[in-house]
N, CA, C and O atoms as CSV, one atom per row, in Angstrom:
chain,resi,resn,atom,element,x,y,z
A,1,MET,N,N,5.352,147.858,-0.241
A,1,MET,CA,C,6.493,148.383,-1.255
A,1,MET,C,C,5.504,150.118,-1.994
A,1,MET,O,O,4.718,150.079,-2.940
A,2,ASN,N,N,5.778,151.043,-1.434
A,2,ASN,CA,C,5.260,152.049,-1.822
A,2,ASN,C,C,5.529,152.258,-3.549
A,2,ASN,O,O,6.362,151.497,-4.043
A,3,PRO,N,N,5.060,152.951,-4.182
A,3,PRO,CA,C,5.175,152.972,-6.086
A,3,PRO,C,C,6.077,153.726,-6.453
A,3,PRO,O,O,6.266,153.902,-7.657
A,4,ARG,N,N,7.105,154.559,-5.180
A,4,ARG,CA,C,8.412,155.036,-5.679
A,4,ARG,C,C,9.363,154.049,-5.303
A,4,ARG,O,O,10.232,153.625,-6.065
A,5,ASP,N,N,9.193,153.672,-4.088
A,5,ASP,CA,C,10.501,152.754,-4.403
A,5,ASP,C,C,10.192,151.858,-5.756
A,5,ASP,O,O,11.028,151.722,-6.649
A,6,MET,N,N,8.912,151.281,-5.782
A,6,MET,CA,C,8.976,149.887,-7.193
A,6,MET,C,C,9.191,151.090,-8.341
A,6,MET,O,O,9.926,150.420,-9.067
A,7,TYR,N,N,9.138,151.756,-8.701
A,7,TYR,CA,C,9.285,152.844,-10.001
A,7,TYR,C,C,10.915,152.709,-9.771
A,7,TYR,O,O,11.481,152.047,-10.641
A,8,GLU,N,N,11.810,153.282,-8.644
A,8,GLU,CA,C,13.410,153.433,-8.570
A,8,GLU,C,C,14.070,152.129,-8.724
A,8,GLU,O,O,15.285,152.086,-8.918
A,9,ALA,N,N,13.079,150.647,-8.625
A,9,ALA,CA,C,13.835,149.181,-8.332
A,9,ALA,C,C,13.797,149.180,-9.884
A,9,ALA,O,O,14.869,149.010,-10.465
A,10,ARG,N,N,12.342,149.403,-10.816
A,10,ARG,CA,C,13.145,148.937,-11.476
A,10,ARG,C,C,13.480,149.990,-12.911
A,10,ARG,O,O,13.280,149.769,-14.105
A,11,ALA,N,N,13.890,150.829,-12.422
A,11,ALA,CA,C,14.915,151.956,-13.358
A,11,ALA,C,C,15.772,151.236,-12.762
A,11,ALA,O,O,16.101,150.523,-13.710
A,12,HIS,N,N,16.233,150.971,-12.113
A,12,HIS,CA,C,17.867,149.785,-11.355
A,12,HIS,C,C,18.076,148.967,-12.442
A,12,HIS,O,O,18.932,149.248,-13.280
A,13,ALA,N,N,17.629,148.333,-12.490
A,13,ALA,CA,C,17.318,146.935,-12.677
A,13,ALA,C,C,17.203,147.270,-14.638
A,13,ALA,O,O,17.973,146.542,-15.264
A,14,ALA,N,N,16.542,148.030,-15.328
A,14,ALA,CA,C,16.574,148.908,-16.527
A,14,ALA,C,C,17.720,148.864,-17.225
A,14,ALA,O,O,18.028,148.377,-18.313
A,15,GLU,N,N,18.296,149.468,-16.389
A,15,GLU,CA,C,19.608,150.308,-16.541
A,15,GLU,C,C,20.842,150.267,-15.860
A,15,GLU,O,O,21.265,151.038,-14.998
A,16,PRO,N,N,21.530,148.955,-16.515
A,16,PRO,CA,C,22.713,148.451,-15.515
A,16,PRO,C,C,23.624,149.138,-15.393
A,16,PRO,O,O,24.352,149.005,-14.409
A,17,THR,N,N,23.982,150.505,-16.770
A,17,THR,CA,C,24.728,150.992,-17.047
A,17,THR,C,C,25.004,151.775,-15.358
A,17,THR,O,O,26.018,151.941,-14.681
A,18,GLY,N,N,23.926,152.026,-15.207
A,18,GLY,CA,C,23.921,153.143,-14.706
A,18,GLY,C,C,24.843,153.078,-12.870
A,18,GLY,O,O,24.917,153.635,-11.775
A,19,GLN,N,N,25.383,151.873,-13.757
A,19,GLN,CA,C,26.285,151.511,-12.527
A,19,GLN,C,C,27.724,151.482,-12.101
A,19,GLN,O,O,28.328,151.043,-11.122
A,20,MET,N,N,28.048,152.121,-13.214
A,20,MET,CA,C,29.450,151.876,-13.741
A,20,MET,C,C,30.228,152.972,-12.723
A,20,MET,O,O,29.774,154.062,-12.375
A,21,ASN,N,N,31.554,152.374,-12.333
A,21,ASN,CA,C,32.328,153.204,-11.203
A,21,ASN,C,C,33.040,153.671,-12.263
A,21,ASN,O,O,33.169,153.398,-13.457
A,22,ASP,N,N,33.614,154.733,-11.201
A,22,ASP,CA,C,34.782,155.743,-11.883
A,22,ASP,C,C,35.638,155.745,-12.575
A,22,ASP,O,O,35.779,156.589,-13.459
A,23,ARG,N,N,36.893,154.248,-12.221
A,23,ARG,CA,C,37.559,153.750,-13.614
A,23,ARG,C,C,36.885,153.328,-14.989
A,23,ARG,O,O,37.645,153.260,-15.955
A,24,SER,N,N,35.534,153.037,-15.186
A,24,SER,CA,C,35.029,152.894,-15.995
A,24,SER,C,C,34.913,154.060,-16.690
A,24,SER,O,O,35.690,154.245,-17.627
A,25,ARG,N,N,33.874,155.106,-16.342
A,25,ARG,CA,C,33.734,156.035,-17.064
A,25,ARG,C,C,35.102,156.886,-17.542
A,25,ARG,O,O,35.024,157.642,-18.509
A,26,ARG,N,N,36.518,156.694,-16.712
A,26,ARG,CA,C,37.613,157.522,-17.140
A,26,ARG,C,C,38.189,156.773,-17.952
A,26,ARG,O,O,39.320,157.174,-18.228
A,27,ILE,N,N,37.742,155.416,-18.687
A,27,ILE,CA,C,38.124,154.766,-19.584
A,27,ILE,C,C,37.438,154.953,-20.437
A,27,ILE,O,O,38.044,154.881,-21.506
A,28,ALA,N,N,35.951,155.270,-20.582
A,28,ALA,CA,C,35.031,155.863,-21.486
A,28,ALA,C,C,35.699,156.964,-22.191
A,28,ALA,O,O,36.301,156.946,-23.265
A,29,ALA,N,N,35.424,158.120,-21.207
A,29,ALA,CA,C,35.851,159.214,-21.619
A,29,ALA,C,C,37.398,159.429,-22.703
A,29,ALA,O,O,37.497,160.040,-23.766
A,30,LEU,N,N,38.587,158.564,-21.820
A,30,LEU,CA,C,39.939,158.689,-22.507
A,30,LEU,C,C,39.750,158.300,-24.079
A,30,LEU,O,O,40.327,158.837,-25.025
A,31,GLY,N,N,38.542,156.946,-24.142
A,31,GLY,CA,C,38.896,156.305,-25.809
A,31,GLY,C,C,37.719,157.610,-26.311
A,31,GLY,O,O,38.034,158.044,-27.419
A,32,ARG,N,N,36.408,158.324,-25.696
A,32,ARG,CA,C,35.902,159.290,-26.357
A,32,ARG,C,C,37.087,160.092,-27.363
A,32,ARG,O,O,37.311,160.032,-28.572
A,33,THR,N,N,37.715,160.861,-26.233
A,33,THR,CA,C,38.902,161.762,-26.531
A,33,THR,C,C,39.888,161.508,-27.576
A,33,THR,O,O,40.344,162.340,-28.362
A,34,ILE,N,N,40.228,159.996,-27.482
A,34,ILE,CA,C,41.170,159.286,-28.372
A,34,ILE,C,C,40.646,159.591,-29.982
A,34,ILE,O,O,41.213,160.194,-30.893
A,35,LEU,N,N,39.166,158.830,-29.915
A,35,LEU,CA,C,38.884,158.881,-30.966
A,35,LEU,C,C,38.071,160.107,-31.538
A,35,LEU,O,O,37.464,160.095,-32.610
A,36,ASP,N,N,38.149,161.136,-30.684
A,36,ASP,CA,C,38.270,162.444,-31.282
A,36,ASP,C,C,39.209,163.150,-31.898
A,36,ASP,O,O,39.091,164.156,-32.597
A,37,TYR,N,N,40.116,162.570,-31.598
A,37,TYR,CA,C,41.396,163.073,-32.026
A,37,TYR,C,C,41.880,162.430,-33.186
A,37,TYR,O,O,42.678,162.903,-33.995
A,38,ALA,N,N,41.241,161.108,-33.216
A,38,ALA,CA,C,41.820,160.396,-34.750
A,38,ALA,C,C,40.957,160.790,-35.709
A,38,ALA,O,O,41.416,160.955,-36.839
A,39,THR,N,N,39.708,160.996,-35.495
A,39,THR,CA,C,38.338,161.756,-36.539
A,39,THR,C,C,39.089,163.173,-36.864
A,39,THR,O,O,39.298,163.489,-38.036
A,40,LEU,N,N,39.508,164.060,-35.713
A,40,LEU,CA,C,40.271,165.466,-36.572
A,40,LEU,C,C,41.438,165.051,-37.358
A,40,LEU,O,O,41.405,165.756,-38.366
A,41,ILE,N,N,42.642,164.125,-37.426
A,41,ILE,CA,C,43.555,164.132,-37.874
A,41,ILE,C,C,43.013,163.678,-38.769
A,41,ILE,O,O,43.417,164.264,-39.773
A,42,GLY,N,N,41.799,162.425,-39.192
A,42,GLY,CA,C,41.544,162.250,-40.592
A,42,GLY,C,C,40.833,163.478,-41.604
A,42,GLY,O,O,41.173,163.781,-42.748
A,43,LEU,N,N,39.877,163.987,-40.873
A,43,LEU,CA,C,39.744,165.219,-41.231
A,43,LEU,C,C,40.574,166.201,-42.068
A,43,LEU,O,O,40.262,166.628,-43.180
A,44,ILE,N,N,41.864,166.545,-41.249
A,44,ILE,CA,C,42.608,167.139,-41.462
A,44,ILE,C,C,43.765,166.263,-42.997
A,44,ILE,O,O,44.308,166.958,-43.855
A,45,ALA,N,N,43.852,165.044,-42.968
A,45,ALA,CA,C,44.534,164.556,-43.716
A,45,ALA,C,C,43.936,164.278,-45.271
A,45,ALA,O,O,44.605,164.301,-46.304
A,46,ILE,N,N,42.697,164.047,-45.167
A,46,ILE,CA,C,41.491,164.133,-46.195
A,46,ILE,C,C,41.045,165.459,-46.796
A,46,ILE,O,O,40.393,165.439,-47.840
A,47,GLY,N,N,41.406,166.805,-46.104
A,47,GLY,CA,C,41.532,168.240,-46.247
A,47,GLY,C,C,42.747,168.559,-47.265
A,47,GLY,O,O,42.728,169.247,-48.285
A,48,ILE,N,N,43.922,167.766,-46.603
A,48,ILE,CA,C,45.119,168.202,-47.566
A,48,ILE,C,C,45.272,167.710,-48.717
A,48,ILE,O,O,45.771,168.334,-49.654
A,49,LEU,N,N,44.736,166.190,-48.792
A,49,LEU,CA,C,44.650,165.523,-50.029
A,49,LEU,C,C,43.698,166.566,-51.304
A,49,LEU,O,O,43.910,166.783,-52.497
A,50,LEU,N,N,42.862,166.919,-50.566
A,50,LEU,CA,C,41.785,167.454,-51.645
A,50,LEU,C,C,42.657,168.794,-52.339
A,50,LEU,O,O,42.694,168.939,-53.560
A,51,VAL,N,N,43.237,169.593,-51.540
A,51,VAL,CA,C,43.599,170.886,-51.342
A,51,VAL,C,C,45.141,170.396,-52.582
A,51,VAL,O,O,45.448,171.201,-53.462
A,52,GLY,N,N,45.717,169.396,-52.474
A,52,GLY,CA,C,46.410,168.857,-53.354
A,52,GLY,C,C,46.043,168.327,-54.646
A,52,GLY,O,O,46.698,168.065,-55.656
A,53,PHE,N,N,45.096,168.258,-54.413
A,53,PHE,CA,C,44.091,167.097,-55.677
A,53,PHE,C,C,43.823,168.664,-57.356
A,53,PHE,O,O,44.158,168.810,-58.532
A,54,VAL,N,N,42.875,169.558,-56.055
A,54,VAL,CA,C,42.453,170.441,-56.854
A,54,VAL,C,C,44.108,171.537,-56.799
A,54,VAL,O,O,43.644,172.671,-56.923
A,55,SER,N,N,44.891,171.615,-56.739
A,55,SER,CA,C,46.022,172.553,-57.119
A,55,SER,C,C,46.713,171.708,-57.939
A,55,SER,O,O,47.400,172.265,-58.796
A,56,ASN,N,N,46.720,170.416,-57.907
A,56,ASN,CA,C,47.039,169.965,-59.202
A,56,ASN,C,C,46.035,170.115,-60.488
A,56,ASN,O,O,46.372,169.957,-61.661
A,57,PHE,N,N,45.266,170.315,-60.206
A,57,PHE,CA,C,44.161,170.002,-61.656
A,57,PHE,C,C,44.232,171.976,-62.056
A,57,PHE,O,O,44.184,172.366,-63.223
A,58,LEU,N,N,44.346,172.965,-60.851
A,58,LEU,CA,C,44.366,174.138,-61.940
A,58,LEU,C,C,45.301,174.350,-62.388
A,58,LEU,O,O,45.165,174.864,-63.498
A,59,PHE,N,N,46.694,174.160,-61.958
A,59,PHE,CA,C,48.047,175.301,-61.399
A,59,PHE,C,C,48.780,174.393,-62.312
A,59,PHE,O,O,49.751,174.845,-62.920
A,60,GLY,N,N,48.357,172.955,-62.496
A,60,GLY,CA,C,49.920,172.037,-62.773
A,60,GLY,C,C,50.549,171.761,-61.770
A,60,GLY,O,O,50.501,172.337,-60.683
A,61,SER,N,N,51.236,170.775,-62.102
A,61,SER,CA,C,52.240,169.946,-60.805
A,61,SER,C,C,53.201,170.609,-60.156
A,61,SER,O,O,53.343,170.394,-58.952
A,62,SER,N,N,54.115,171.622,-60.889
A,62,SER,CA,C,54.653,172.507,-60.614
A,62,SER,C,C,54.417,173.172,-59.389
A,62,SER,O,O,55.039,173.179,-58.327
A,63,VAL,N,N,53.322,173.763,-59.789
A,63,VAL,CA,C,52.554,174.378,-58.383
A,63,VAL,C,C,52.261,173.353,-57.159
A,63,VAL,O,O,52.399,173.734,-55.996
A,64,THR,N,N,51.880,172.131,-57.455
A,64,THR,CA,C,51.695,170.841,-56.232
A,64,THR,C,C,52.940,170.703,-55.851
A,64,THR,O,O,53.048,170.927,-54.646
A,65,THR,N,N,53.860,170.447,-56.330
A,65,THR,CA,C,54.973,169.569,-56.066
A,65,THR,C,C,55.825,170.862,-55.346
A,65,THR,O,O,56.767,170.440,-54.676
A,66,ALA,N,N,55.665,172.660,-55.341
A,66,ALA,CA,C,55.688,173.411,-54.468
A,66,ALA,C,C,55.150,173.353,-52.915
A,66,ALA,O,O,55.540,173.875,-51.871
A,67,LEU,N,N,54.191,172.571,-53.221
A,67,LEU,CA,C,53.363,172.904,-51.674
A,67,LEU,C,C,54.070,171.558,-51.004
A,67,LEU,O,O,53.839,171.257,-49.833
């Protein structure tokens, strides 16, 4: 067995995730997409809350209610 074949055999043995099939890759990509959108929605919600608190502090409750 030449050194190149031994290296490839070791690389495959050390990296079992390299054998992922197409369905697993699609599921992983879908999971990452859902996580990205959930993070974006969470950041938008935090931003809205911060704008509400700042406007309430600066302008009073009448402006915050109008928003």
